[in-house]
C-alpha positions, 0 to 999 in steps of 0.5 A: 500500500502506498503511503500518503504524504504527511500533509495529505494525511493531515487534511484527510484527518481533518475532513474526517473529523469535520464529517463526524462533528457536522456543520458549525451552528449558524450564529445569530445576526447582530443588530447594527451598532447604530440601529437605534437613535436613543433620544433622551429628554431631560427635564429639570424643574425648580421652585423659585421665589414666586415662580416655578420653572422647567427647562429641557435638554436633549444634548449635553450643554456647556454646563455639564450639570444639565446633560442629556444622554442622547446616543446611537446604539444597537439597543433601545434605551428605556430610561433617560440618562440626565445630568444631576442639576445644580441643586436648585434645578433637579430632574423632573418626572417629565424626563424620558428616553425613547429608541427609534429604529433607524432602519424603519424608514427614510425619515426621522420625523422630529416632533417638537411640542411646546406647552405653556403654563399660564399659572406658573408662567413657564414653558415645557418642551417635549420630543418623545412619547414616553412621558405623561400622555398629556405632553407626548410628542410624536417623533418617529422613523418612517418612509413618510414625511410628517408635516404637522406635529402630533402632540398631547393636548396639555393638561391642568394649567398647561396649554399646547402652543402650536406656533412654537411646535413643529414636525421636522422631517429629516432625510436619513439618506442625506448625510452621515450625521444627525446634527441635533441642535438645542437652543435655550432661551430665558426671560428674566421677567418670568424666570422662565427657560424655553427650549427648541430643538428644531424649526417652528412657526416662530422663526425667532426661536428656530434651532438648526437641527439637520442631516449632513456629512459634516458634524456641526460644532456650534449651535445655530439658533434664532435670535429670540424676541427681545424678551426671551434671550439665547443662553449660550451656556445651556445651548448646544449641538451634538453630531450623532452618526446615523449613516 
């Protein structure tokens, strides 16, 4: 009998062993690392002398005490990651996080819902639905462009303000980054903060959120209206890779 070369014999042994073991089990496909946009809505509240105030952040501001943990991930966040506040302003029950599946459609429809409490003389801005149903916002991912905001009806002494609310369809195919802009305004006469994250019917308070191949590093904000003035320390922008 002719002997096989050593290399051929080794190959034969490996093939024989593979035949006994059978094919390797298939591994489950892993979700894309950036499948979900986790939008964190961090609301802080303060009881001030003769007033009550709310402020909302969705991205880290220059003041690290009021950060928000908005991110992209392979999993959807169920609870918000928010800054600690400053001792006077503390985290409020309206804080929430919601994960949006970026593979579900072409457009990120960013809904900005603004409410005003006449009794407290303060604004509340929401962008997610995972909060008190009276103050929900209809942000979603879809193949359809939303043009009108879907917002809760408000409740108690807080009324929905259509002029300051909006739905902004952002084309996820238009670039690599979601540049999420946060514009914070303050009116000393009411001791009231007011946040925008997108354009609205009142261009004086617009925020420049966009999709682009270039990461934005400076927030683009409207000038305010003379009473409500931009607060650079609490404004910010975060470039989030979505493409």
